[in-house]
N, C-alpha and C positions, 0 to 999 in steps of 0.2 A: 303791522310793525316788520319795514323790510328786512334782509338779514346783515346789511350795514348797521343797524342800531342796534344789533345785539351782538358787536364784537370788539371784546376788550382789545386794547394792545399786546401785542405776542412777542416774545423770542422764542431762541430755540431752545430756553431751557425751563419753560412753560410759561404761566401766565405771570404779566406786569403790570395791571391794575393795577394804581398805587393802592386802592380800596382793598382790593384782596391782599395784596401786601402788607398794610397797616393790620390788617387781622390776623394775617397771621402771625407777625408778628408778636400782637397781641397773646398770642397761645405759645411764642416761645419757636415757631416754626418757621420763621422765617426763611435759613437757612439751610431745613432738613428736605429730607424725598418724602418722609410719611409724617403725617400728621398723627398729635397727638395731645392730649392734655391735661397738663399736668402732670406731665411723661410722660402719662397714658397712651398709648398706642390707640387709634379709635377704632383700628382693625379688629384690636382684641376684644374694646368694650362691644363691638357691633356683631363678634362671635358667640360672647357670651349672653348677651341683653336682647339678641335679636334687632330685627328693621323692620321696618323704620324706627329710628330712637332718637330721642333728646337728651344731649350731656352738654351741662353744666360747669363749668370750672371757679370753684370755691376761691384760689387763688386771684384770678381772675375778677372779681367780681369785687374782693378786699380791694386791691388794687386801685380798681375805678373809681371806687369810694375817699382814697386816701389821696388819690391823685386830682379828682373836684373840689376837694373840701381845702387841697394844701391849695388849690389855685385861686378857692373866692372869698378862703383866709377866715380867720378865726371868729370875725361878728357874723360871719352868716352859719345857720344850722339848715341842714341837709335834710330833705326829705324824701323817702320813697314811694314813690305813684305807683301802687300796688295793681292797677290795670296793666300794667305792662306786661307784668308775669306774675300771676296770683299762685303763685309756688310757695309751699310753705318753708321747704329748704332755702329757696333763695332768700326770700324775710328773711328768713333767721339768721342766713349769712351776713344780711347787709345790717340787721339790727345789730349783729356781734361787733360791726365795721364802725357802729356810733351812729348810722344814720337813721333818721326818724321813718314816718308814715303819714300819709295822707291815702284814705279808703273812699271810695264811690258807692259803695252799697251794703248791704248788713255779711253779706257773704263775706266780700272783704273787709269786713270790720272782722269777722271771726276767726278769720287767717289770720291778721295782723297780731290778735290776741294769741292766738295758738304758737305765733310765732315768740313770743314774750315782752309782746308792747304790750303798756297799760293802757288801755280807754282811754284816762285822763291826756293821755302826751299826743289821742291822735286828733286828726280834722276831717272833718266829712266835707265832701264839696260834690259836684254834679248838680243841673239844673231840675230833674226830675224826679227827687226822694221821697219817697209814698210817706204817709202819715205812721203805716207802719212801722216803716225803717227809722223813721227820725224818733218815733218813740221810744222804739225799743233800742236805740241808739243812747238815748237819755236816759234808760233804764239800766244801763250797762256801765253809765259813766262818761261817755264821750266827752273828750277835750273840747274841741272848738267845732262850732257848726260854720261852715263857708256857707250863707244863704246869698241866693240868686234871684230872687224874683219877691216880691211884697204877699205874692200867697203863702211862698213860704214861710216867709219873715212870721205872718198870723198867723199860721198853723203850727208852728213850733214855740210859739210865743203861749197859744192855747195849750198845746202837749205839756209843755214844761207847766205852766199855774198847775194845772190837774193834779202833778207829780210833788206837787209843791218845789220845786227847782228854780236852779237860776242859771238858764244853758249862756254859753259864752259863744257871742256871735261873732264873727268878719264878713265881710259885706264883698261881694268878690265883682268888680268893677269891670263894665264892659267899656273899654276906652276907645274915643272915637278913630282913636290912630290906628285900632288894630295892632300887628307884630309883623314888622315887614321883613319879607326873608322867609317867611313858613310855609311850607307843602302844604298843611290844612290850616288853615285859618278859625279860628274861635272867639272872635272881637273884630271891635270895627263897626259902624255901621248899624243894621240891624239883625242881633243875635238872640239864640236862646238861653246862650249862656251868659252870664253875668247881669248885672245890673248898669242898664245904660248912667254915663257919669254927671249927669243932669237930674238924676231922681236917685243919687246916692243921699242927698242931706233930708230927703223924705223919709227915706228907712233910718236913718242917723233920727231922725227928732222920734220916729215909732218906734224903735229900741230904749231911746233914753224915756220913753212915757210908759214901758213896759215893765212889770215888776220882773216880770219873770227873765227878762233878757239884760245879757250885760254886754256892750260893746267893747270885742280887744282889737279890732282892726282890718285892714283891708287885704283884699289879694285880687292878682291880674292871672291871667292865663289866655296871653291872648291868640297861640297857636303852637304847633308842633312841627319838629322836625325844621329848626332855624337854621339854618348855616351860616345866617349874619350877627357875628358877636357885638357889633354898633346897635342892632335895629333889635335884639334883648336888653341892652344899657340903656336903649332909648325907650323904650317899654317901664324899666323899673325905674327911671329919669323921671315921666309922665305920671308914673301911681306914687311917687314920694313926693311930687309937687300937689299936686291934686291933693293928698294928704294933709298937708300945711295951709293951705286954704281953707279946706275943710276946719281946721282944727281951728284957724283964728278965726273964720267967716260964725261958727257953731260953738264953738266952745265946746269943743269935747277933746279926748285925746285918743289915736292909734298907737296902741301899743306894739301891737305885730302889724308886719307888714312882710306879705308874701310875693313875691315879688315872678312868681312863676318858672321860668324852665322851659323844656321842650329843645332843648342843643338837638342840635343835628347829629348823625349817624349815620355813616354810610350803610345802604342796604343793597344799594345797587351797585353794579360797576359803573364808573364813570364818578359815583359820589364825592365831593370835597370832603373837607373835614374842617370841620367846627374848629374855629380857634379861642379855646378853652384859657388862655392864660388872656387872651384882650378883654376874654367878661369878666374875668377877675379884676382886672384893672380896671374895667371903666365901673362896677358895680361898689368895687372899694373909694371911686370918686364921689359916688351917688350916695353911700352911707355917710363918707366924711362930712358932706353937705348936710346930711338929715340925721344924722344920728345924734342920741342923746340917753343917759342912762337909764338903763329898764327897757328900753325899746328891745325887740325883736326881730332878727330878719330870715325870712326863709326861701330857699330855692326849691323848689320839687322839680327830681327826672324819676325817668322811668328807662325809656329807650336807651337813653346816655349811658345809663350805668351797667344795665344787664344786658344788652347786646351783644356785646365784644365776648361775653363770657359763656358764649351758647353756639351750640354745632347741632345741624340738625344731620344724620346719616340715613342715606337709603341706597336700596341698592338697584341694579338694573334686572331688570325680571326679563325683558324681550327687547330685542334689536334689531332693526330691518329697514331695507331701500325702499324707499314708495317716491315714483316719479325724479328718481336721480338724486334724492334727499336721504341723507342717513338719520333714522329716529330712535331712539330710548324711551321705552316704557319703564319707569321706575316703582316700587314698593309705597312710595311715598307722595304724597304731591297738595292740592292747595286743599284737603280737607284738613292737611295736620302744620301745614306752612303757607299757610293764605296771604301774608306778607312780603314773601318770596317769589308768589306767583303772582305777585301785579294785583292781587286783589283793593280796589277802588282806587287802582293807579289812573291817572287821565293817560299818561306815555308810558307803555311796556318795556322796560329795560331787564337784561339776564340780573337773578340773583349771584352772590360773590359764591361761588361754584368750583368745588375740584375735585380733582380724582385724589381719594385720600393717602396713598399706596404711592402716587405719582405726583408727589407738587411739582419736581420740576423737570417732567417729562415734556417733549415737544407737541401742542397743542397742534394735532394735524387734522383731522377730521372735523368739519362742521356737522355739530347732528341737534335736534330738535329735541329735546328732553321733556318733558312729562310726566303726571302720575297714574294710577289706572284708572280715575273716572269717567265714569263718559260722557263727557261735555267739553268741549277745546277748551275752555276757560282754565282746564287742568293743567297748564304747561308754564314749566320755569323758564326756559329759553327757549329761541325758534334757531337754528342753523351756528351752535355756540361754535368758535375751534375748541376741540378738547381732546384729549388724547383717545385714540381709537379703544370703543368700547367694546365691551363683551358681556355677556349673560354674566351677573352675578359680582361685578366689579361695583366697588364701594365710593360713592359720590357723596361730599360733604358740604352742605349749607352753611358758609360763615355767618357772622354777625345775627345770629338765630335766637340771643337771649331774651328777645321781647316779641311780645305780639308774634307769639309761636301759635302753640296747641289753644289757646284759651280765646283767642281772634280767629280760628277757624271755624270752618261748618263740619264740625269732626261727625256729624249724623248723617251724613250725605254717602248714599252707597255702604251704608252701614258696615263700613270697613271697624274693625276695633284698633283703638287708638292707640298709641305709640307709649312707651314705657319712657319714663325720664329718670335719669340718671344725675346725679353728683360726686364730683371727683376731687378730692380735697387730700393732702398729704399724699397723694398718689396712690391712695386708692379710692375705688369708685361703690357705690352704694347708690339703687334703686330708691326713687324717694318720690314716685309715684309708678304705679303699676299699670302694668301694661293690661287694653282691654281684652276681651275676648268676643268673640261674634257672639253669642249670646248674650251678648250687653243690647243687641238689637230690640230685646223685646222686654227690655229693663224699664219697669214701670208703664207697662201697658195693659190693656183691658182689651178679652174680645167682645 
């Protein structure tokens, strides 16, 4: 990465990158000099709870859910993809805002239950559900299984029959077109995810022939971080059209259509905005053309709901000049915020980072910032213009409410995990305890 690749546009009052401005606006800090969450300065939170620290805003979570539901309309049921942030507090907050839940592991099922979701309301997706997970989910009364292969279907039928149960099944379809505009594709051509469209009739007939299975609908999820609303609508339309043809040809009914999600949200400087209103209008047209009494429509979102509600706080531990360039070593890094460090990205760009107590200060000094790990991969930005940094300065990474701690290699170098704090009504409370150095020995035997 060259220095020019990591320099967002600036002026004399601080960062002007639209993604940074939008992130600050979501937290109500677009015109202030100190970053706050629900009115509480993050500097106070850092002093009280220590750093590194994750901070989540309950009001922002609720507002995201309200805004999305308003755009998608009353016929759409919104689901929280718990994989984006398996926080009990975050999941409970979104449930309180009327958002359902989809899971991808037995652990996520337990988090969803603890957050107040009834197992019967949950949907279980994922290409590699183990038999033990399927059986445990059946025992807990899970609502709908999104099957992704014939092997899984046969296993589920056997397990449900052994328990004298009837399992509700939706088929995840791998559409040949995939999801255009998605930065991470999960469909189209050959894929580990879903059942190829031409194989769906075979599974439909198998479900119809199995007394322990009941067909409920179809599911598609072609990719994530999609910034093209028209591509999302096209995928939804394709699923609805396939459903209509299969209903006609096979004499079945798909009472549930889950059209996926994957709406893009800025993670790095220069990222665009997803046109939520355009997605809502387009989906409304699809629903109008393919709706009927009793049919349920679902959209599942993770990062788009939670990312703006999260801030990752980290302090400068050391700073120096090397080879004529400024460097700052932080107490947080790749092991806590892998997505912001570009983990898995092909092109590395800087995350949305600000000086927490100097939002409007002039960005005078290009500086390379990274964490305490013994690897060059532990780097957030290279020669990023920021106000001059000193040891003890507090940096905030924005849009960190999704794919944060759970996505990161937390055991690398055996640093303690950060605490997580939820702010609601101006009050902050710990929702995940800070780890301890002794955690490095947890579960180990000599």
